[in-house]
C-alpha distance (Angstrom), angle and dihedral (degrees) to the residues before:
residue distance angle dihedral
M1 . . .
D2 3.74 . .
R3 3.85 91.2 .
L4 3.81 90.8 50.9
R5 3.79 89.6 48.5
N6 3.83 91.7 49.7
L7 3.79 91.7 48.1
I8 3.74 94.2 48.4
Q9 3.79 95.6 47.8
Y10 3.78 87.8 59.8
Q11 3.78 90.9 54.3
F12 3.77 91.5 134.1
V13 3.83 88.6 70.8
I14 3.80 90.1 55.3
I15 3.80 90.3 46.6
F16 3.84 92.4 55.7
I17 3.84 91.1 45.9
W18 3.78 88.7 50.2
M19 3.77 90.6 50.2
G20 3.79 88.3 51.2
F21 3.78 92.3 53.7
I22 3.81 91.8 52.4
M23 3.77 93.3 45.8
G24 3.77 92.8 48.0
L25 3.76 98.2 43.7
S26 3.87 107.8 28.4
F27 3.79 97.2 35.2
L28 3.78 103.4 30.2
E29 3.78 114.0 22.0
A30 3.81 98.6 35.3
P31 3.82 98.0 57.1
L32 3.81 95.9 32.5
K33 3.79 96.8 57.8
F34 3.83 89.3 62.8
Q35 3.81 90.2 57.8
A36 3.80 92.8 61.4
P37 3.83 106.6 103.1
S38 3.76 96.3 -135.8
V39 3.81 95.7 47.5
T40 3.82 109.9 95.5
L41 3.75 120.1 -158.1
A42 3.81 91.3 -105.4
I43 3.87 91.8 52.4
G44 3.78 91.3 46.2
L45 3.77 90.6 51.0
E46 3.81 91.4 50.3
I47 3.79 91.1 50.3
G48 3.81 89.4 46.2
R49 3.76 92.5 51.4
L50 3.78 91.0 54.3
V51 3.83 94.7 43.6
F52 3.79 95.7 47.7
K53 3.84 91.8 44.1
V54 3.81 89.2 58.0
L55 3.81 94.8 39.7
N56 3.82 89.3 51.0
R57 3.83 90.2 54.7
V58 3.78 91.4 49.0
E59 3.84 89.9 47.8
L60 3.80 90.2 51.2
A61 3.80 89.6 53.3
F62 3.84 90.4 47.4
S63 3.79 88.2 49.2
L64 3.80 91.3 53.1
S65 3.75 89.2 51.3
L66 3.80 90.4 48.5
L67 3.80 91.2 49.9
L68 3.78 91.5 53.1
Y69 3.77 88.9 50.5
L70 3.75 92.7 50.7
L71 3.78 93.4 46.6
L72 3.85 96.9 42.8
F73 3.78 108.5 30.1
S74 3.75 116.6 13.7
A75 3.81 120.6 87.9
N76 3.82 91.7 160.0
V77 3.77 108.5 111.3
R78 3.81 94.0 -154.5
I79 3.81 91.4 52.7
K80 3.77 91.7 47.7
V81 3.81 94.6 50.0
L82 3.85 92.0 48.9
G83 3.79 91.3 43.1
Y84 3.83 93.8 52.5
L85 3.81 89.8 45.7
I86 3.80 90.6 55.0
I87 3.79 90.5 49.8
F88 3.80 90.9 47.7
I89 3.79 90.7 52.4
V90 3.87 91.5 50.1
L91 3.78 91.2 48.8
T92 3.81 91.4 47.0
Q93 3.78 92.1 50.2
S94 3.83 91.2 44.6
S95 3.74 97.3 47.3
F96 3.77 103.7 36.4
L97 3.83 117.6 6.5
L98 3.80 101.7 43.0
P99 3.88 94.7 47.5
A100 3.84 89.1 48.5
L101 3.76 92.7 48.6
D102 3.79 91.9 44.4
E103 3.81 90.9 51.6
R104 3.86 91.3 50.4
A105 3.84 90.9 48.3
L106 3.83 90.9 51.2
I107 3.83 90.5 50.6
Y108 3.82 90.8 51.2
I109 3.80 93.5 44.6
S110 3.75 90.0 51.9
G111 3.76 90.2 56.6
K112 3.80 97.5 -110.7
E113 3.76 127.2 130.5
I114 3.76 118.3 -97.6
E115 3.82 117.6 -134.5
G116 3.71 131.5 -161.7
A117 3.79 132.5 20.7
S118 3.76 120.1 -47.2
P119 3.79 120.3 -116.3
H120 3.81 88.6 -145.5
I121 3.82 94.9 106.2
Y122 3.79 89.9 57.0
Y123 3.75 90.3 51.1
V124 3.83 91.4 51.0
V125 3.81 92.2 47.4
L126 3.77 91.4 50.3
E127 3.90 90.0 48.2
I128 3.79 90.6 53.2
L129 3.84 91.1 46.9
K130 3.83 90.5 46.3
V131 3.87 92.4 51.5
L132 3.78 92.0 49.5
A133 3.82 91.4 46.2
L134 3.84 90.8 48.8
L135 3.79 89.9 49.7
F136 3.78 94.1 54.1
L137 3.79 92.7 38.0
G138 3.86 91.2 53.6
I139 3.81 91.6 48.0
W140 3.79 92.8 48.3
Q141 3.81 92.6 45.7
L142 3.77 90.7 49.6
A143 3.80 91.7 49.7
A144 3.83 90.0 48.0
H145 3.77 91.1 48.3
K146 3.86 92.9 48.7
K147 3.84 90.3 48.4
K148 3.78 92.2 49.9
Y149 3.75 96.1 47.2
S150 3.88 101.5 32.2
G151 3.74 108.6 131.2
E152 3.72 95.1 15.2
V153 3.73 125.4 111.3
L154 3.72 109.9 -128.0
H155 3.81 118.8 -142.1
P156 3.76 109.8 -164.3
H157 3.85 93.3 -156.5
S158 3.79 98.8 48.1
């Protein structure tokens, strides 16, 4: 239990790692793969399905860690509101947007025509909002952590 407590009290580190995952995959890898001359749209979509399935699982684990932090350590209202917003975004993406995008990708990959508007823009907007929320949350958590432990000598094995 002490190890879990130590891990969760350094949640800001996890938040910045999480933000790095999103920046690297959603905003770099995803658009860049379609610029490679030999990557067709179908192949790019297949790669994207795999990457975002794994990223989503990682984000669900990060969300669970964040939830534990919010329930066990944070009394700061602003941190709680932002934390719960991030969790809500991840659950919305996981439950609604990713399945819809996955279904559209499978239709395209199978060679069929896709009908209707794509929810992709909603996913992108939520990704941008999530990254901004993670940035502020990480900064606020770090500030709260520094305030709580200023002047104390931290012993990693205690």
